[in-house]
SEVO-981459 format. One record per residue (C-alpha): x, y, z. Coordinates in steps of 0.05 Angstrom, whole numbers, plus 5000, padded with zeros to 4 digits. Example, Ala and Ser with C-alpha at 12.3 -4.5 7.8 and 13.67 -1.06 7.14 Angstrom:
# SEVO-981459
SITE      X      Y      Z
SITE   5246   4910   5156
SITE   5273   4979   5143
***
This chain:
# SEVO-981459
SITE      X      Y      Z
SITE   9175   3373   8311
SITE   9200   3303   8332
SITE   9212   3330   8407
SITE   9129   3346   8399
SITE   9117   3279   8382
SITE   9152   3250   8438
SITE   9111   3300   8494
SITE   9045   3285   8456
SITE   9057   3202   8458
SITE   9083   3215   8537
SITE   9019   3255   8548
SITE   8966   3202   8512
SITE   9005   3153   8548
SITE   8994   3177   8617
SITE   8922   3193   8604
SITE   8912   3128   8580
SITE   8948   3096   8649
SITE   8897   3144   8689
SITE   8840   3113   8655
SITE   8867   3041   8664
SITE   8879   3053   8737
SITE   8812   3088   8744
SITE   8780   3019   8705
SITE   8817   2984   8749
SITE   8788   3017   8819
SITE   8721   3017   8788
SITE   8719   2941   8774
SITE   8747   2922   8844
SITE   8702   2882   8893
SITE   8686   2913   8956
SITE   8703   2872   9023
SITE   8696   2860   9092
SITE   8755   2905   9126
SITE   8757   2955   9072
SITE   8758   3032   9086
SITE   8722   3067   9034
SITE   8715   3149   9023
SITE   8646   3172   9008
SITE   8644   3253   8991
SITE   8588   3289   8966
SITE   8605   3350   8921
SITE   8589   3412   8954
SITE   8561   3375   9021
SITE   8628   3376   9073
SITE   8575   3349   9124
SITE   8574   3286   9078
SITE   8644   3262   9076
SITE   8681   3214   9113
SITE   8714   3147   9117
SITE   8668   3076   9126
SITE   8687   3013   9140
SITE   8663   2955   9115
SITE   8634   2910   9167
SITE   8642   2839   9167
SITE   8574   2831   9147
SITE   8588   2868   9084
SITE   8549   2931   9106
SITE   8565   2996   9119
SITE   8526   3061   9133
SITE   8520   3130   9107
SITE   8490   3201   9129
SITE   8417   3207   9096
SITE   8439   3142   9060
SITE   8426   3097   9112
SITE   8451   3012   9108
SITE   8486   3002   9048
SITE   8506   2928   9034
SITE   8571   2924   8989
SITE   8572   2849   8980
SITE   8592   2841   8916
SITE   8592   2912   8886
SITE   8642   2954   8858
SITE   8663   3017   8870
SITE   8623   3045   8810
SITE   8564   2999   8833
SITE   8568   3032   8903
SITE   8581   3105   8876
SITE   8508   3096   8841
SITE   8478   3069   8897
SITE   8491   3116   8947
SITE   8476   3176   8893
SITE   8415   3149   8879
SITE   8391   3142   8953
SITE   8415   3220   8964
SITE   8367   3240   8906
SITE   8318   3242   8957
SITE   8348   3302   8992
SITE   8399   3329   8952
SITE   8380   3342   8874
SITE   8436   3325   8826
SITE   8483   3300   8877
SITE   8548   3285   8859
SITE   8581   3230   8896
SITE   8648   3195   8900
SITE   8670   3133   8930
SITE   8739   3109   8932
SITE   8773   3058   8962
SITE   8816   3083   9017
SITE   8845   3026   9048
SITE   8845   2946   9028
SITE   8846   2904   9084
SITE   8790   2858   9063
SITE   8823   2823   9010
SITE   8861   2774   9061
SITE   8886   2697   9050
SITE   8919   2653   9095
SITE   8980   2609   9102
SITE   8994   2559   9159
SITE   9024   2493   9166
SITE   9110   2491   9164
SITE   9123   2552   9134
SITE   9167   2603   9170
SITE   9117   2659   9191
SITE   9046   2635   9183
SITE   8989   2678   9184
SITE   8935   2724   9140
SITE   8963   2760   9083
SITE   8930   2829   9047
SITE   8941   2819   8981
SITE   8938   2873   8932
SITE   8919   2863   8880
SITE   8936   2792   8873
SITE   8978   2738   8886
SITE   8996   2668   8869
SITE   9008   2607   8911
SITE   9083   2619   8896
SITE   9082   2687   8916
SITE   9034   2674   8982
SITE   9088   2624   8995
SITE   9145   2673   8998
SITE   9105   2730   9039
SITE   9094   2666   9096
SITE   9176   2668   9095
SITE   9181   2601   9060
SITE   9176   2536   9080
SITE   9207   2495   9132
SITE   9252   2437   9124
SITE   9193   2396   9150
SITE   9151   2414   9102
SITE   9111   2367   9052
SITE   9130   2405   8990
SITE   9087   2353   8946
SITE   9024   2359   8979
SITE   9006   2434   8994
SITE   8931   2441   8985
SITE   8893   2511   8978
SITE   8827   2509   9005
SITE   8779   2558   8975
SITE   8707   2563   8998
SITE   8646   2583   8959
SITE   8586   2601   9007
SITE   8580   2526   9032
SITE   8621   2495   8985
SITE   8695   2479   8994
SITE   8746   2461   8944
SITE   8810   2429   8959
SITE   8869   2440   8907
SITE   8929   2410   8892
SITE   9004   2442   8885
SITE   9058   2410   8878
SITE   9118   2457   8887
SITE   9173   2411   8866
SITE   9145   2404   8799
SITE   9128   2475   8788
SITE   9196   2511   8813
SITE   9229   2451   8752
SITE   9180   2501   8707
SITE   9129   2448   8702
SITE   9058   2445   8719
SITE   9043   2521   8718
SITE   8979   2525   8711
SITE   8979   2501   8787
SITE   9013   2567   8809
SITE   8938   2598   8803
SITE   8922   2671   8832
SITE   8898   2666   8906
SITE   8828   2694   8919
SITE   8806   2734   8974
SITE   8792   2684   9033
SITE   8833   2621   9008
SITE   8874   2583   9055
SITE   8948   2553   9027
SITE   8955   2491   9072
SITE   9034   2465   9076
SITE   9034   2399   9113
***
């Protein structure tokens, strides 16, 4: 009896894990550079991968242009299904992320490997510095800033590496979002 309870508990945990993974993908906001897989049940001609262009849109047969900016996978699933109902009644559509390439941050300045890095699902400043191979001996580690653009508005957030590594001001080790630039002078 105890063994059976253990099996049921494991089964419930697996189902909950799958539901959490599905919810996470459903809430993922699509970004330019991402590759999506779109398929329509029982319609082999309507199954393909699409690339989200730099303008945030993609094209799909019978649906036309789809603006994916700010939309989750669930939003796109609903939108594509709604547009297809003109041609296919009761269309069952599945949209999934095949490749996340649009969730990029940039690290530049006095780091060993400056460049762009794909962050899945999120990375904080300390992790980004690690991805960039750490700082060079000439880095001004007390003057690091994160540039964040939101539309035409830019903000700069200070990050003091020496304080964070001593366990102080940990709230400044923020999670980075797509487009953030970490500058190490």
